[in-house]
Every structure is written in C-alpha cells, then in structure tokens.
MARNU-452100 format. One line per field, with one value per residue (C-alpha): residue in one letter; chain; residue number from 1; x, y, z. Coordinates in steps of 0.001 Angstrom, whole numbers, always signed. Example, Ala and Ser with C-alpha at 12.3 -4.5 7.8 and 13.67 -1.06 7.14 Angstrom:
! MARNU-452100
res (a s) .
chain (A A) .
n (1 2) .
xx (+12300 +13670) .
yy (-4500 -1060) .
zz (+7800 +7140) .
***
This chain:
! MARNU-452100
res (m s y r t f l d s t g k r w e v w l v t p a a a e r r k v d r r a a a a a r g e e l q g f a d r r r t p e r r k s p f r r n v e v a s e y s n g w l c f e s e g e k r r l a p m p p g w e e a g p d r l s t l l q a a k r v v k c g p) .
chain (A A A A A A A A A A A A A A A A A A A A A A A A A A A A A A A A A A A A A A A A A A A A A A A A A A A A A A A A A A A A A A A A A A A A A A A A A A A A A A A A A A A A A A A A A A A A A A A A A A A A A A A A A A A A A A A A A A A) .
n (1 2 3 4 5 6 7 8 9 10 11 12 13 14 15 16 17 18 19 20 21 22 23 24 25 26 27 28 29 30 31 32 33 34 35 36 37 38 39 40 41 42 43 44 45 46 47 48 49 50 51 52 53 54 55 56 57 58 59 60 61 62 63 64 65 66 67 68 69 70 71 72 73 74 75 76 77 78 79 80 81 82 83 84 85 86 87 88 89 90 91 92 93 94 95 96 97 98 99 100 101 102 103 104 105 106 107 108 109 110 111 112 113 114 115) .
xx (-17188 -17178 -17547 -16938 -16680 -15496 -14220 -10121 -9002 -9435 -13406 -12932 -15528 -13735 -14709 -12465 -13410 -11785 -10493 -9525 -7935 -9913 -12648 -10619 -8239 -11160 -11600 -7952 -8833 -12515 -13151 -14903 -12527 -10393 -12533 -13359 -9530 -9187 -11934 -14210 -17591 -17459 -18604 -22550 -22675 -23534 -22243 -25350 -23578 -25097 -22742 -19162 -16804 -18286 -16501 -13939 -11281 -11681 -11751 -8405 -8158 -4377 -5242 -2341 -1810 +1464 +2662 +1967 -2051 -1910 -3943 -6247 -6039 -7714 -9032 -9625 -11784 -12629 -13535 -11486 -8591 -7863 -5356 -4632 -2861 -1611 -1590 -4656 -4671 -6552 -9075 -10145 -13907 -14015 -11384 -12584 -12057 -8636 -7074 -8748 -7478 -4024 -4641 -5281 -1722 -113 -1830 +235 -2169 -3331 -2341 -5411 -4413 -5812 -8486) .
yy (-5502 -4155 -813 +1388 +4834 +6830 +9996 +10403 +12314 +15822 +14452 +14497 +11875 +9158 +6300 +2876 +100 -2916 -2909 -5705 -5907 -9067 -7199 -5057 -7426 -10455 -8797 -8527 -10784 -11742 -15459 -16425 -15421 -17081 -20836 -20517 -20630 -23454 -25540 -25235 -23368 -21363 -23533 -22945 -20246 -20311 -18106 -16225 -14663 -14705 -11626 -11503 -9065 -5455 -3880 -1352 -2476 -5828 -5509 -5787 -4076 -3767 -3050 -3655 -2808 -2274 -5842 -4072 -3856 -7233 -8492 -5482 -2561 -185 +2587 +5903 +8487 +12056 +15809 +15586 +13405 +9886 +6989 +3641 +995 -2048 -4817 -4767 -5558 -8651 -7485 -4088 -4831 -5057 -2822 +609 +4361 +4003 +1416 +2880 +6246 +4525 +2266 +5345 +7293 +4560 +4821 +6520 +9289 +9533 +12119 +12643 +12453 +13800 +16195) .
zz (+11008 +14521 +15041 +18084 +19354 +22282 +23857 +24511 +27685 +26166 +25411 +21462 +20146 +17848 +15671 +15324 +13094 +11810 +8009 +6129 +2885 +1685 +287 -1737 -3333 -3551 -7165 -8408 -11234 -13315 -11116 -14543 -16923 -14875 -14285 -18296 -18861 -16823 -18383 -14847 -13534 -10864 -8096 -7745 -10403 -13945 -16475 -17842 -20218 -23609 -25272 -25519 -23347 -23973 -21088 -22831 -20245 -18253 -15090 -13434 -10231 -8831 -5002 -2896 +310 +2279 +3972 +7672 +6984 +5038 +7892 +8561 +10317 +12863 +11535 +13864 +12569 +14299 +12761 +10213 +11143 +10459 +12165 +11182 +13940 +12396 +13385 +14998 +18814 +19962 +22394 +20969 +20289 +24474 +25033 +27539 +26398 +28164 +25944 +23057 +23709 +24314 +21013 +19436 +20457 +18578 +15668 +12215 +11043 +7631 +5195 +2353 -1023 -3766 -4080) .
***
C-alpha cells in the first residue's frame, strides 16, 4: 500500500493512500466450505478443524463497492475531512504536492454515515 502526505495550497496537511476492494471482498465466502463442497482440499492448507461449525451464523460477508470504485481509489484525509478519487490516477505515488492538490480537488467528499 502506498501512503503519502502533502500540504495543499492553503497549508493544510493531507494524507493520501490507495484503497483496493480486494481485501474486503476476499472473504465473501468461506473458502474452506467451498473447497469441501467441490470435494477438494484448499491448495497448501489442510483443514485442521475436528469439530462441526460452531459459529452461530456462518461467515457470509456481503461487502460490495460501487462499480466506479471496483478497481480501487485514492483516499484523502485531513482533520475530519475525507475524500475519494476513482479511478486511481496512474503515477500518483510520484506526484508532487501541486499534482496531489489537483487530484484532491477532483476527489468526492465522503459524508460520514452512522454514529
């Protein structure tokens, strides 16, 4: 994961990093159960469970992201403000503060939902 900090034109400090949805979506299904249903063992991993499933509700995470974010996005954050830019622009890791400020202006503000 790439991570950068920069000062915008007003001198405000921003942090920016790349977010990829793959990590969140990776566990949509229990890979062990899916492999067992197909009658195969997970490549390189032996199932060491000796007891039946004990979880009250088997793992079923339904994490989905909007299609515009499916290939990743840049997250900008500064003192209580957060913005997202998708798609991730190539070369942002080497961009100077002026270019990062331009990307920041193009990013969408994130409105916090919930508590």
